[in-house]
N, C-alpha and C positions, 0 to 999 in steps of 0.2 A: 229721548230725542236721538234719532239716528241721522245726523246731518253730515253730508259728505262735501260741504262747501269747500273746506280747505284742501281736501284731496283734489278737487277739481281745479282749484287755484294753482296747485303745484304742477299741473300738467305743463310740459314743455311748450314754449311759444310756437314751435314749429308743428305742433300737433293739436290744433284747435278742436274743440268738441263740436260735433255736428248737432244741430238742434233735433229734438225728437220728431218723428213723423206723427201726423194726426189725421183723423178722418173727419173731424168737425171742430167747430169753435163756438164759444159763447162769450159775449161781451158784458162787462159791468155797465150798469146804467148810471152809476155814481162816480166812477173814476175811470181814467184811461187804462183799463186792464182787460186783457183778453186771455181766456182759458182755452187751451187746445186739448182735446181728448183723443187717445190712441184707439179706443174702441167705443162704439156707440153706447154700450151699457155703462160707460163711465161718465156720461153727461151729467148725471146727478152729482158726481164728485166735483165736477167743475162748479156747480152751484155752491158747494161748500167752500171750495178754494176761493172763489170770487168774494163770497161773504166775509171770509177770514181776512183777505187782503184789503178789502174796503175798511174793515175795522182797524187793521194794522196801520193803514195810512192815516186814518183819523187820530188814532191814539199816539202814534210816534211822530208824525209830521205836524199835524195840527195841535196835538197835545203836548208832547215832550219837546218839540222844537227842532227836530232833525231837518236838515235841508231836504227838499223834495228829491225823489229818485231821478237819476239821469235816464232818459229814454233813448231807445235806439231810433233808427231812421224814420220809422212810421209813427213815432210819438206814443207808443203803447208799451206798457209793461206786460210781458208774456209769462204765463204759467202753464206748464205742461203736466197733465195727468198721464204718466207714461211709465212703462216698465224700465225705461232708462234711469228711473230713480233708484234702481238696484236695491229695492227693499227699504229705502228711506227717502230722504229729500235733500235737495241742495239748491243753492243759488250759484250761478256762474256768470262772470263777466269776461268774455274772451279777451285775452291780453292783446291780441293783434288789433283790437278795436280801441285800445286805450289812447287817450289824448289829453292834453293839458287844457283844462277849461277853468277859467276864474282862478288860476294859480294852483290847480290841483290836477294830479295825474289820476284820471278816472276812466271808468268803462261802464257802459250800460249792461245790466245783468238781467237774466231771466231765471225762473224757478222751475224745478222739476220735482214732482212728487209721485212716488210709486202708488198705483191704485190699491196694491196689497198691503201698503204700510198701515199697520194697526195704530192709528193715532187720532187725536182730535185735530181736525184740519185747522180750526181757529188758532189753537196753540202753536201748531207748526208754522202757520203763515206769519204769526207774530215774529217767530225766530228767523225764518227765511227772508221775510221782507226787510228785517234789519240788516241782513247780509247785503241785500240789494242797495240799501242806503250806504253801507260801508264801501261797496264798490264805487258808489257815486261820490265818495270823498277821497279815498286813497287806495288805489289798487296795488300799491307797492309794498304794503306792510307784509312781513314775512312770518310772523309768529301766530301760532294757533290760539294762544291765550287771548291775544287782542281780538281776534275774530269771534271765537266761540264764547269766551268769557263775557264779552260785551253783549252779544246777541242773547245769551241766556239771562243776563241781568236785565236787559231791556224787556224781555217777556214779563218779568215781575214789575218793572217800572211802568209798563203799559197797562197791566192788569194785576193789581196787588194780590189777587186770589191765586195767581199762578207762580208759586214759589219754585225755585230750582229744586229738582228732585233730590231726595235724601242721598241717593247714591253719588250724585255729583259732588256734593259738599263733603261727604265722608271720604271719597277718593282723594279729593284735593287736600283735606286735612291729614290724611294718612301718609302722604308722601311729600313732606315739606322740602325735601332735598332736591326736588325738581325745579323749584323756583319759578321765575316768570318766563323762561325760555323753552322749557320742555313741554311735552304733551303726551296724551295717551297713546298715539301711534308710536312715538319713540319708546315709550315704556314697554309696549308689546314687542316691537321689533328687536330692541336691544336687551331687554331684561325678562321678557316673557310674562310681564305683569299686565293684566287687563285693568284698564283704568279709564274713567270718564273725566280725567283730571281737568282738561281745558274748559269743560262746562262748569265745573266747580269753581273755576277762577272768578265766577260771578261774585263769590264771597269777598274777594279782594276789592272788586269794584264797589260793592256795597260799603266797604270800609272807606274807600277814597271819597265816595259821595258824602258819607257822614263826616269825615274829617274836614271836608271843605265847607261843611255846614249847609249842604244842599238838601240831601235826602229826597231829591226829586228826579234823579236820573241824569243830572247835568254832567256828572263825571263821565258817563259813556259818550256823550256828544263831544265833550272837550277832548277826551283821549284821542278821538279821530280827527277833529278839526285842527288841533294843535300839532298833529303829526303829518300834515299834508306835505306833498312833494311835487316838484315840477320835473323831476327826472326819476330814473329807475334806481338811483342810489339809496333810496329809503333813508335819507337824512333830512329831517329827524325821523326816528323810529318811535314806536309807542312808549318806550322807556324815556326817551328824550321828551316826549309829550308829557309824561308824568312829571318830569322835572319842571317843565314850564307851568304846569297846573299848580304845583305845590311849592315851587322855589328850589327844591333839591330832591331828586328822586330817591337818593339813598335815605334821607330822613323819612320820607313817606313810606318807603318799603320797610324800613326798620320799625316804624310805628306799627305797621301791620304785623310784622314778624312777632312783635311782643303782644299786641292786642289779640291775635288769633289764639293765643294760649288760653284765653278765658272762654272761647267758644266750646260748647259741650260740657260746661260746668255750671254750678249755681250762679256764677258771676258772668254768665254770657251777656255781652253788651247788647244794647237796643238794636244796633244795625244787623245783628245776627240772631235776633230774639227767637226765631223759629227753629234754631239749631242748638238748643240747650241740652239735648240728650247726650249721654256719654258716647254714643256712636260717632259724634262729631268732634270729639276731643282731638287735640293735636297728637300726631304720631311721635311718641317718645322712643328714643333709641335704647334707653336704659333707665332704670330707677335704682338708686343706691341710697343707703342710709348714711348719715353724716359720720357715723362711727367707722364706716368702710373707707373713708377718705384717707389718703389720696387714691384716686382711681383714674384710669385711662379708658375712655370710651371710644371704641373703634366702630364706626358706622357700618351697617350692612351694605348700604349703597352710598358711595361718596357723592357729595353735593355738586350739582351743576352751578354755573354762574347764577347768583342771587338765591341759590338754594341754602337751606338751613338744616342744622342738626340740633335736636333737642334732647336733653336729659333731665332727670328729676333727682333732687336731693331731698330726702325726708328726714324727719326727726332732728332738725337743726335748730339751734336756739336763736331766737330773735336777737339781733345785734351781733351775731357771729360773723366772722369774715371768711370769705372764700375767694380763691383765685381761679379764674377760668382762662385756659390757654388753648389756642388753636395751633397744634403742632402739625403744620401742613405745608403744602407746596410754597416755596419761597417766592415764586413769581405771582402769587395771588394776594390781593388785599383781603384781610380777614377782619371781621367784626365779632366781638364777644358780647354776651348779654346775660341779664338776670331778670326774672320776674318773681317777686316774692311779696305776698300780701298786696299792699297798694303800690309797692315799688316796681317800676319798670324802667330799666336803665341799660344803655348799651354804650360801647366804646369802639371807635374805629381803630382798633389795634388788635394784634394777635394775642394779647394777654392783658388782663386787668384784674384788679381786686375789687370786690363788692362787699358791702355790709348788708346782710339780708334783713328783711323786714318781718318775717314770719317763720313758722317752724317747717315750712316747705318752700323750696325754691325750684324753679325751672330755669335751667341755664343752657347755653349753647353757643354755637358759632354760625356765622353766615359767610358764604363765599361771595365776595363783592367783585370778583373778576380781577383781571390784571389791571395795571395802572391805566392803560389805554382801552379799558373795557368798552365794547360797543355791543348792543343787543343783537346786532346782525352777525356777530362772530359765530363760528361753529360752536354748537353746544358741546361742552366738555366737562367731565367730572374731575375734581381736584382732590387728591388724597389728603386726608386730615385725621388726626386723633384729637379727641377733646380731653384735656387734662383738667381735673377738678381737684383742688387742694384746699384744705382747711388752713387758715392763717392763725398762728398763735399770737398771744398778746404782745410779745416782744419783737415781732417781725413787722417790717414796713415794706410795702410793695410800691414800686414806681410805676409809671405809666407803661413801661415795657413788660410789667409783670414780674420783674426780678426784685429781690429784696433791696431796699435802699433806692437811691437815684431820685430823679425828678418825677413827682407824682402827676397824675392826671388832674386837670383843672376842670371843675364842674362848669358846664356851659348852660345849664338849665334847659331851655328850649332851643330848637334849631335856629339857624341864621335868621336875622331880621330881614334878610332879602326876600323872604317868602312870607308876606304878611298873612295871606290866607292860611298857608300851612303852619305859620308860627302860632296863630291864634288857636287853630284846631289842635295842634300837637300839645300846646300848653294845657288845653282842656282835657285832652286824653291823658296827659300826665306822663309822657315819655320823656326821659332825660337822656341827652346825649353828652358824652364827654369826649373831647378830642385829645388824642395823645400829644402831649406837649413836647 
């Protein structure tokens, strides 16, 4: 998929995109949709585009339950087969047309697809139509993961035979330090890394959907409907919406942080069943033997807000204790975690001790942002070293990771304020311990 939707969304308000020119049009007989073609020889492509959009409307609005698309003044959804698609496709809702309707800042959108784009129009229309629906709910959302991750997941929720492409998921798993706020454009511009990261974020939404017990695509709809705005402030944003959906966004994100470790392994969970091959395994910063402890792992790329650093400890005895410490920026809230056998546990502290459950453990740290973290903050990497230590039998570690002191108190599952999230997280088996 070569979708330019978010690039178009990022255009300045003072520079609206002009609609493509056309020499002819073709109307759907089933829905209020009109296709415009730039050249007469592209009329047949309009037939494909209309058929794809008709199916997308049926599958996503009638089937999944998304609100109907907001129309422009003529009451018609327009799609253009035009070279302005620039080799791909995009949906665009001009910001200058945005208005508050039913308590939502929305804008009517149209779709452009390049006639030279080598794609299956049906599949592309599923994706771009969902962007139209997103514009019809909240035009203020500023993060690529919310737009492209949702549209990619909706392709599969619309038609289960259309799984996210392998490259999407592999890229997303390979760079966990990017978190929820970064995207492939940023990785290319700032790091020279080509990545389809934001499309692979569909994996995260599959997890949210399963965690809430839906497995129907409801997570995609809720992420947008619970993040609606009446102003350009984008409060709530999509991370706030995740908190409304699950009771606490940190709990939900940390559950995914731990559960994604099983993707690409023989223990791949059902919500990621198509991605059990090793190519989809989580990106490890380093693998060390227990006999090499203590070690300090310095990431190649420092984590953005919500980004994680993973490392592996092998040949460790079941029941052995290790301490994981985030030696990082003091202005950042850090969480540390371990996954070992059936054990999945995390602590919202920069240091904690864990008793491992198998002869291998994946440990790491997560950048939870500053105390006043907001998903609309500028994306910034925070320096951190991950210190992994073996704890001998006569040592006692407190909640701050130092010998002695007050220990962490096991809280079992997350806060009871999140009934849906509580039940799901208990089933998933993620334990959270708060630093006392």
